[in-house]
N, C-alpha and C positions, 0 to 999 in steps of 0.2 A: 489624472494628476493635476494639481493646481500649482502654478508657479507665478508668483507676482511679488513685487517689492514688499518686504516686511514679513514674508512667510518663511519659516525655517523648514527645510526639507533635508533629511539626513541621507543624501544620495551617496556620499563618499565615505560612509562610516561603517566600520566592521561591527557586526553584531554576532551574537552567539551562533555558531555554525551548525544548527540543526534544522532550521526552517527559515523561510523568508519572513521579513517584516515583523520580527518578534518584538520590536520596540513600539509597535503601534498600540495606541490606547484601545483600539477596536480589534479584537482577535480576528485573525484571518479565517475566512470561511471557504473551504474547498469542497463543500457539499454540491451535489447535483441540483439542478433546478427543481423547484416545487412541482410535484406531479410526475416526476420521472420515476418509473417503476424500478425497484431494486430487488434482486433475487437474494433471499437468505440461504435457502438450500434447495436442492433437487434430489428427490428420492425415487429410485426405481424399485423393482421387485426385490424381495429379500434375497441376500442380506443387505441390500440398500446401496446408496450412492447413485451417482448419475450414470448408471449402467443398465442396459436392457438387452435381452436376447434378440437376435435378428429374426425376421419373419413376420413382424407386425403383431399387434394385439396387446402389447405390454402397456401397463398403466404407469404413468409417472405423476408424482405430486410435486408441486412447486410452491414454496412458501415465500411470502414477501417480507421485506424488512419492516414495512408498515410506517407508522409515524415516528419521527425521531426529532430530538431537540438539537439545534445547531446554533452557533454564534449569530447573533442578530446583526446583519450588515448595516442596519440603520441605527444601531445603538449610539447614543450621544453621551460620551463620558463626562461632559460638562453639566449634564442634567441629572436630577435624582432618578434612581432606578425605580420603576413602577410599571403599572399596566400600560401606560403610554410610551414607556421607554425601557422595555425589558432587555436583559443581556442575551437571552436566547429566544428563538422562535421555533415553531413547529414546522416541519417539512413532511409532506405526504409522499412516501415512497412505497405505497401499496399498489395494488393492481387495479383499483377502482371497482365500482359495482357493476359497470357495463361490460359485457363480454367483449374481449378483444381477440388477439391471436397469439399463438405460440408457434414459432418456426424453429427448425433445425436445419442449418445449411440452406435457409431460404425456403424449405419445404414445410407446409403446414402440418401440425398435429391436429387431431380431432379433440376439441375441447368438450368435455362432458360435464364439468362443473366449474363455476367461476365466482369468486368472491374477492373482496379487497385483500384478504389475507392468504388465500389458498386457491390454486388452480389444479384441477385434475384433468389429465389429457391422455389420450391413447396414441401410441406411436404406430403409424401405418407401415406396411411392409416395404414401401419404396424409400424409406428414410434411412440413410447411412449415418455413420458417426459424423458429427458436425457441431457447429456453434448454435446453442439454444438461446433464443432471444424472446422476450415478451413485449408485446405492444398493447397498451391500454386501449379500451374501446371508447372511453369518454373523452380523451384528449389527443389520441394518436401518438403519444410519446412512447419511445422504445428504450429498453434497458441499455445502458452504456457498458456495463460489465455483465456479460452473459456467463455461460458455462459450457464446457464441452460435454455433450451427451454421447456416450460410447455405446454403439450398437454392435454386438459381438456374436459371432457364430458359436455353435455349441462347443467346439474344440478350444476356442479362445478363452472360455471361462476358467480353464485350468491354469491360465496365466494371469489371473486376477488375485491380488493379495489385499485383504482387508485389514486395516490398521485402526486401532482405537486409542483415544487419549489415555495417558497414564493416570493413576489416582492422584488426587490433589495432595496426598501426603507424601508423594515420592520426593526423593532428593538425589541430586547428582546424576550419575550415569543411569540410575534406575528409572529416570524420567524418559529415557530415549526409547521410543517405540518404533520410530521410522527408520533410523539408521540400521538396526539389526535386520530389517527386512531387505533393505538395499544390499547389505553385505551378504545375505544368505546365499548359499550355492543353489538354492531352489529358485532364486530370482534371476531371470534370463533377459537377454536383449528383447525389447519390444513388450515386456510385461507391463501391466497396469497395477499401480499401487494406489488403492482407494483410501483416503484419509477421512474417517467419519467425523461428524461435528464435534468440536471441543477445542481445547488448547493443548498444544504440544510444546513444552518448554525445552527445546533442543536446537542445536545448530546442526544442519544436515550437510553431508558431502555427497553430491550426486555424481557418480562417475560411470554409471552404466546408462545406456540409451533406453531408459524406461520412462513412464509417465507418472509423475506425482499429481494425483487428482484429488482435490478437495471436494466437499459436498456443496460448497458455495463460499465465495470470498468472505461473506459476513459471518459464516458459521464455523469455518475451519481456520484456526489461528495458530501460526507458528511464531512463538514468542522466544526471544533470545535468552539463552543461558550460557554463560561463559565458563567453560571447563578447558582452559587454554592448554594445559599439559596433555590431557587426554586427546584433545583435538589435534594438536601437533603430532602426537605419537601416532594417531591413526593415519594422518596424512603420510608420515614417514613409512608406515607399514604398506600403504597402498602404492607408494612410489617403489619401494623395494620389490613388491610383487608384480610390478609392471602394469598395474591398473591405471595409474596416472603418471604423466611425465611433466617435468618442468618445461616451459617454453624456453627455447634458447635465449639466454641473456637475462632470464628472470631470477630473482633472489631464490636461493636454494631452500629457504624455509617458508616461502609464500607468505612472508610477513605482512604484506599489504592486503592480504585477503583473510587474515585470521579473524574469527568471530563473526563471519558473514552468516546471516540467517540461513541461506542456502549457498554453498559454494559448489560450482559446477566445474569439473575437471575431467579430462580424459587422457587417453594414451596418444602417443605421437607416431603416426604412420606416414607423415607427409614431409617433415623437415629433413629427414635423413640423419638426424642426430639423436633420435629417441629410441624407445624400446621396440618399436614395430608392432605394438599391440599384441602381445603373446596371449592375452586372455580374450581377444576378439571383441572388445568393447569399443571399437572405433565408432564415432558418431558419423553417420552418412545420411544421404537422402532416403535410403531404404530402411535405416534403423537410427532414429533420432530420439531425442529426449523432449519432454514437455513438462512444464510446471503450470498448473491450471487450477483455478477455483480456491485460492488460499489468501489469507492475510499474512504478510510477513512484517513484523513489527518489533521495534525496540533493539535492533542490533546497534551496538555502540562501541565496538572495537575498531578494527581497521577495515573490515570487509564490506560494510554497508549491508543492504537488504539481500539482494541476490547478486553474487559476484562470480563471474565466469573467468576461470584461469586461462584455459586455452584448449584448442582441438575440439571445440564444442559445435562443430558445423551442424546447421539445420536445427538448432535448438529453438523451441517455441516457448515464450513466456506470455501467457494469456489469461485474461479474466481474473486477475489478482488485485488485491489491495496491498500496495507497498507503501507503508506509512511510518513516519517517525523513526527512520534509521539513519545512522551516521557512519561514515567511513573515510578512508584516506583519499582514495582516488575516485570514489563514487559514493553517493549517498543512497540512492534507490537501487538502480539496476546498472551493473557495469560489465562491459565486455572487454577483457584483456587487461594488459599492463602497458602503461605509456613508456616511451623513450628507452626501449630495449636496444642493446648493442651486443652483437655477437657475430663473429665471422661467418657462421653457418646460417645467419638470419639477417641478411643485409637490409631488408625493409623494416625490421623490427616487428614483424607480424606476430599476433597471438593466435592466428589460424582459427578464427571464429566466424567463418563465412556463412551466408544465407541464414542468419538469425532473424527471427520474427518476434517483435514485442508489440502485442495488440490487445486492445480492449481492457487495459489495466487502468486503475487510478493510482498514480504515483504522486504522493502528496507529502509535503512537509518533511522531506529528507534533507540531509546536509552533508557536503563533502568538506573535509578538513584541509586538504592540500591542493592538488591541481585539478581535480575532476569535476564533472558535472554534478549538480545537486540531485537532479532527477534521474537522468540517463547518461551514461558515459560509453562512448564507442571508440575504442582505440585501434591502432594499426591491425589490419587483417580482418576487420568486420565487413568484408566485401559483400555486396548485394544484401545488406541489411534492410529490413522493413520495420519502421516504427509507425504504426497506424492505429488510429481510432482510440487513442489514450487520452485520459484526463491527467495532465501534468501540471500540478498546482502547488504553489507555496514552497518550492524547493530552494535551497540556498547553496551557493558555491563560494568557497573562500578564494576562488580564482576565476576560472573561465566557465561560463555556461550554467546559469542557474537552473534552467529547465532541461536542455539537451546539450551535450557536448560531443561533437565528432572531432577527434584530435588524432591526426596521423593519416596515413594512406589507407583508405577504405573505399575503393571505387564502387560506383553504382549503388549508392545508398538512396533510400526513399523515406521521406518523412511526410506522411499523408493523413489528413483528416483528424488531426489531434486538436485538443483544446490546451493551449500552453499559456497558462494564466498565473499572474502574480508570483513569478519566480524572481530570484535576485542573485546577481553575480557581483561579488566585491570588485572584481576587475572588469573583464570584458564580457559582454553578452548576458543580458538578463534572461532572454528567452531561448535562443538557439545559437550555438557557436559552431562554426564549421572552419577547421584550421588544419593545416599541415603541421607536422613536427617542426618546432623552431630549430634553427641552425644552432648547434651547441656553441657555447662560449669557447673561444680558443681554436675553433675549426680553421683550416687553411683558408686564406683569402680566396674568394670566388665560390665557396661552397654554397650550394643552394638546397633548399628543402625539396623532398620528393613530392610535396604538395598533399592535398587532401583526397584526391580522386573526385570523380564527378558525382554530384548529389542533386536530387530533386526535392524541393520543399513545396508541397502542393496542398491547397485546400485546407489549411490550418487556421484556427483562430489563435492569434498571438496577441494577447491583451494584458495590459497592466504590468508588464515586466520591467525590471529596473537594473541597470548596469552602473557600476561605480566608475567606469571609464567609457568605452565606445560600444555602440550597438545595443540599445535597449531591447529591441525586438529580435533582430537578426544581426550577427556579426560574422564576417569572414576574415581570416588572417592566414597569410602564407598558403593561400589556396593553390597557387601555381609556383613552379620553380624549375626543376630539372625537365619537366615535360615540355616547357616552352623552349628552354635552351637546346634540347635535343631535336625539336621540330620547329625551328624559328619561322618557317614559311608555311606551316601546315596547322592552322588553328584548330582544325577538326581533331587533331591529336592532343590538344590541350585539355586539362581538366575543366569541366564546365559546371557552373551552378545555375540551376533553373529554379526561379522563385515565381510560382504561378498560383493565381486564384486564391490568395490568402487574404484574410482580414487582419491587418496589422494596425492596432489602435491603442492609444493611451499608454504607450511605453515611454520610458525615459532613460536618458544616459547622462552622465556627469561630464562628458566631453563631446564626442561627435556622434551623430546619427542616432537620434532618439528612436527612430523606426528601424532603419537599416544602415549599417556601416560596412563598407568593403575595403579591404587592404590587401595588396599583392594578389589581386584577383583579375586575371587577364581575360576571362571569358565568362560573362554573366548575362543572363536573360531574366529580366524582371517584368512580367507581363500579367495583365488582368488582375492586379491586386488592388485592394482598397487600403490605402495608407493614410491614416487620419489621426489628428490630435495627438501626435507624438511630440516629445519635448527633449531638447538638449539644454541642460541647465548651465553648462560652462562653469561648473564648480569643482571639477576634478583637477588634480595637480597638473595634468598635461595642458589644460587650458591656460595655465599661468606660467608655462615654460618649463614645467617639471619634467623629469625623465619619463620616457615612454617605457612601460614595463608590461 
């Protein structure tokens, strides 16, 4: 960022809430660095998909994205477009011509053929199901979005369901090929649903602990289609049958989640106010759901890209492209509902503990109301892991352009992410960590429950912009009742640990271009590089306006 007299910078201006920096004359580029390999799809033995039998010897083919055109970050809009000033440039996302390596869960596959476009490899017998990654031999760069390779025993193949895209001539409900498989009585807990390459124009409700597995994020595309009446009717039918329950205090029509590319919801066996899971589809560590290897694009109703209602413990969202989605309380990926009040749910939890969000590119999504543009984590997202994601160009109309943690979700971890060029109209361009705000009209002396302890470690937090405080990282109402209940025991207070991050070139319109802390009693900021951040003092607070 450049700030000096005579330069106009639109730091405190609301823009169209679908992605960050839409008013820039130079389009935002959220592409990976040149030379980073990208997987287009992975194909195992027939009938295909990233699935192989256990025992070793199976052959997989891996296709690269290859060379793509992306917005030119050096384009000068004041000069004529031409060979010396193109609007786009080529980026190499092939595998290179020099043989590198392919690993699954860190274990090497045996490479038998390697080219820039295609790799052929054999899976040894010691390789279990795990994360497949490609490393180029010419430059040492590794894929940032991989894919889960499933290594299955003979009996497990009976639990694999293959789904193919609908014909291009389909209309309405006839385009839905994924939802009927989820709904089928032949689909059971723990099953694997393989989505073959192509475009699926449907909104999906995932309410069983199964895996939705794409062939690769660039090849398997879930595009939004709005059939609001049918969607709401199906939700009502699932509620009536006990497959899903409302979180205590949530709207009875799930209005804030309508039209999500994928809505995840399950049954309530924990709050004491739900159905008790009569169909046995409770999400647990032993039977959990996974969404992997997809692009989710174009959701523009209330739900955003991937929206989780509640009771989705141990859900994994990995190796996806979540791009250009819009929602009310989240743009890209959202966990739960904010500000719930119900006598049976005193902390307002959505019961989405132990969720993992890893190896995704979450880019150019927008939230319309209170949520994070890229990722939103609401009450009850305890022990979440947000790791190794590219979170770029997302926009929030309120708090947290990149990531918003709002409410009591103790023991969260934000690790190894690239959080770049996100924008929050109010607080926090990059990361917002906040407890629920004390409601207006609450009795005097009411304190927030706080945010819970959080670790922010080894992230790149670069070029984010806040319309108020905290361009890079912002905390708000981090502590409250935890301090009042333990005034002489700081070890019982919520703690935020900010370790080993690169926090550079962020800006705010009020306080804390790099980091801003508020109502945060126990913070450790250690071994970070905090450089070239700016506070412009152009927000309303800086001139005595109200703090909102």
